[in-house]
N, C-alpha and C positions, 0 to 999 in steps of 0.2 A: 315120751315121744316128742312132745312139744319142745322140751329143752334141747333135744337133739336137733330138731329142725331149726330152732333159733341159733344154735351153735353153728350149724352149717351156713345159715344166712350170714352170720357175723363174719365167719372165715371167708366166704365168697366176697362179701362186701369189702373186707380189708384187701383181698387179693386184687379186686377190680380197682380199688383206689390206688393201690401200689402200682398196678400196671398203668393206670391213667397218668399218675405222676411221672413214671418212668418215660412214657411216650411224649408227654407234654412239657417236661422240665426244660429249662434253658440248658443248651449244651455248653460244656466248658469250651473256652476259646483259646486257641493256640495260634500265634502269629509267626509265620515263616517269612523271613526277609531274604529276597533273592534278587536276581537281575531281570531287567526287562527283556522282552523279545522272545525268540524261539526257545531259548534255554529255560527261561522261567515257565513257559507254556508246557514244555516237556516235563518239567517237575510236577506241574499241576496234574497232568494226565497220569503220570507214573507213580507219584509219591503222595502229594497232599490230598487229592481226592480219594484215593484208596485208603489212606490212613484215616481220614475223617469218617468214611463209611464203616471201616472195620472197628474203630474205637469209639464211635459216637462222639466225635469231637468236631466243633466248628473251627476248621482250619482256615485261617485268613492269610492272604499273601500280601506282603508289602514289598516295595522295591527300593533299591538304593544304588549308589554309584561307587561303593567301596571305600568311602572316606572313614578312617578310624575315628575322626572327631565325633561322628554320629554315635559310635559305640561308647567312646569315653564320656560323652555328655549323658547318655542313657544310664551308664553305670554310676556316674557321679550324682545324678539327680534321682536315681531309682525310678526312672520314667522309661519303661521298656517298651519300645515300639515294635520290637521283634524278639521273640523268645528263642528262636533258632535263626542263625544267620549263615548264609552261604558266602564264604570268603574265598578269594584267591589265596593260595597258600602263603605267599609272602606276607600278606596282611594278617593272616591268622598267626603266623610265627611272631610277628611284632606285637600283636594284641595279647598273645599269651605271655610274652616277656614283660609286658606292661601291667599284667594282672587284670586285664579287662575281660578275661574269659574264665569260665568254670573249668576246673580239672575234670577230665573224663576218664573213667576206669574202662579201658578198652577190652578188658578181659570179660566184661558183661555182654559184649556183642555176640549175636548168634552166629553159629557156623554157617558156611555157605550152603547153597541148595544141595551140593554134592557131599556134604558132611565135612568139608575141610574146615578146620578151626580158623576163626577170624584172623588170628595173628599170621597164619600162613597163607590165607586167602587174599588179603589185601596186598596191593603192590607196595614196594619199598617207598617209604615216605608218607604213606596214606594215613597212618596212625601216629598221633602225637599226644603230648600231655594234655592238650586242650582241643583237639580236633579229631574228626573222623572223615576220611576221604570219600568223595562222591564220584567225581569224574576226572579223567586224565586228558590233558591236551599237550601238544608238543610242537616243537620246531623240527621240521624235516627239510628235505631238499627236493626241488623240482628241476627238470631240464627240458629243453625244447625237444619235440618229437623228432626233429631232424637230426639229432645227435646220433652218430654211428657208434657202434661198439658196445652198447648196453652198459653204461655206467651203473654200478650197483652199490658202491661203498662210499663212505666219507672220504677216503683217500682219493677216489676218482674226482671228487669235487675239487680237490687241491692239485690234481694232475693236469695242468694246463697244456703240457706237451702232448699227452695222449688225447685229451679232450679240450681243444682250444675254445676260446670264447670268453666273453665277459662274465664275471661272477657278481651277483647282487647280495649284499649283506645289510642287515639292519644296523643303522648308525645310531639309534637312540640310546643304546646301552651296551656296555661291555659284556654284560651277562649273555650267555649263549655263545657269543663270538669267541671269548677266551677259552671256555671249556672245549668248544668244537676244535679250536686250533691245537690245543694240547693233545686231545684224543687223536687227531690226525698226525701229530708229531710223535706218536708212539707212547705217550704216557698212559699207564694202566688206569682204568676208570677209578679204582680205589685210591689212586694217588693224585688225582687231578687237583683236589683242593689243597693238599699238602704242598704240591709244587706251586700252585697259584698263590700260596700264602707268602712266598718269598719274592723279592724284587727281581731276581733272576728268572723265576718262573713266569712272571708277567712279561718280562722282556722276551722270553722264549715264545710265548703265545703270540705276541705282537710280531715277532720276527717271522713266525709261520704265516701270519696273515699278510705280511709283506710279500710273501712268495706269490700272491695273487696279483700283484701289480704287474703292469699298468692297467689291467683290465678289471678294475673294481668299479662297480656302480652301487648306489645306495637306495634303500627303501626305509620308510618310517611308519607306514600305515598298512593295515592288514591286507588290503586288496592290491597293493602295488607290486609285489613279487610276480603274481600271475600275469599282470599287465606288462611288466618288463620282459618276461619270457615270451609272451604272445607277440609282442611288437618287434621282437628281435633285439631290443636294447640289452638284453642279457641272455646268455645261453643256459646258465644255471642260476638258481636263486634259493637262498634259505627262505622258508615259508612256514607259517603256522598251519596246523591241519584243519582248523575249524572255520568259523565264520570269516568270509573273505579270503579263505586260504585254499587248501588242496580240494576240499569237498566242493566248494563253489566253482573251482576251476576245472572240474572233472570233464565237462563237455568239450574242453579244448584238448583233452587227452595228453597232458604233459607226462613225461616220465617222472617217476617218483623214487627217491632214495630214502628209505626208512632207516637204513643203517646209522647207528649212533644218534637216532633222534634224541633230542633233549626235552625231557618232559617235566611238567609241573601239574598241580592238581587244583581243583576247587574242593573245599572241605566244609563241613558243618561245624559250627561252634555255638556255645551258649553264653550270653553275656553274664558277667560275674554278678552274683546276687539276685538274679532273676527268680522271683517267687514261684515261677512255673518250671523250674529247672528239671524236676522229675518227669513231667509230661514232655518237656523238650527232649530229654534224653530218650524217652520212650519213642518219640518220633524218629530220632536219629537212628535208633536200633532198627526200626521198621524201614526207613527210607534207604538205608545203606545195606539192606538185605540183597541177596542175589537177584531176585525178580524185579524190584523197583529200579535198581541200577541198570539192569538190562532194558527195562522199559524206557528209561531216559535215552539210552544209546540207540534205541530204535527210532527216536524222533530226531536227535541231533548227533553230529559226528564226533562225540567226545567219548573216550573209552571208559567203561565202568571200572571203578577202582578195585573191584573184586575179580579175581580170575574166574571164579565159578559162574560169573554172569555172562561170559562170552558166548557160551553155547545157547543161551536163552535170548540173545538179541535177534529181533525179527526184522522184517521189511519196514521201511518208513511208511506210516499209514497214509501220508499225503502223497508222497512221490512214488510209492509202490516199487522202490528199489531196495536191494539188499544193503544194509548199513555196515555189516561186518568188515568188508574190504577197506572201508574208509576210517576205521577206528585205529588210533595209535596202538592200542593194546593188542590188536591183531598181529602187529609186526614188532613184537617186544623183545626179541631175543637179544639184541644189543642195545636196548634203550638205556639211556643215562639219566639218572635222577638229579635234577638241578638242586643244589643245597641252598635253600633260601635263608637258612639260619647263618650260613657262611657269608652270604651277600649282605645280610643285615649288619653283620659285624665288620665286614671289610669293604663294602661298596663305596663308602665315602672316600676312602684312601685310594681306591682304584680309579675313581672317576676322573681326577686330573690327568692321570697318565693316559687314560683312554682318549680324553679330549685333546691332549697334546698330540697323540698319534693321529687322530682324525684331522687335526689342523695341517698335518703334513700331506694329506691325501685329498 
């Protein structure tokens, strides 16, 4: 009897010691590098804090400004300040090509909340050899509330006879402008980059943009298109949907054309050689699930990269307004995926022609 009691005491002591160790042990640390401001805060609410609680991980947030030198230095020196990095897709494409990111087996991603396999659930372009998409942002078009006739399509933007008035374009890059011009000129979406890969294709795009003369005005910063339309300096303007763009301009009630919106993504990647890559990938699987992606979109007007997330997006917790109408993925029937790999390969040769065209205007 005494032996049995002693055995029970020993077992209980071991169990108590194990529980104490489990509850008081230092948590493993995972650092997620993302952007400052509302977007980073939305990720904290919807992704990093829930992951830390669910997996008993001390998730720390670092911020960066998107410079690949930071990633290259970390990989070269094996000094990883971020185990998961939120990239704009063009930078992720470049980093992947330079060998700065771990390869990701996207077949291990969980299905959507509705059971849709990940490969079918994510929007085109969201899954790559080194990245998994998180949010979608896009360039769309706004127009003055006074415009009659209800313009609805990209072709209406180019129809100055039916819808007169100045058009505002972003002058900082040929990207977006050339694709938009070819789509408006009747090029099928699947053929846009094939056409644009030829000198005649670039000339065709620039010629279509010429049709907007003499009523072209320019913008270069996110908040400018809405101000140009509100002030009457432009009747139509291309515009980003997020910060400083459509969402922030909503109180002015501009008309919105989502047709042929041109979209890109923010994506998650893991720096090459990171010793915490397994935990980093576990975080990415969690963070890009249907519910966390919908949570981010409830805070900021960026579309979730999974289709199954759309029905789960709620009202903004601070503003108490429905976010779904302001998400690019809500209006995705004719959306066009910008090919950032193509621009990485061809952007340098396009730039002089774009600048020469700008100099004439």
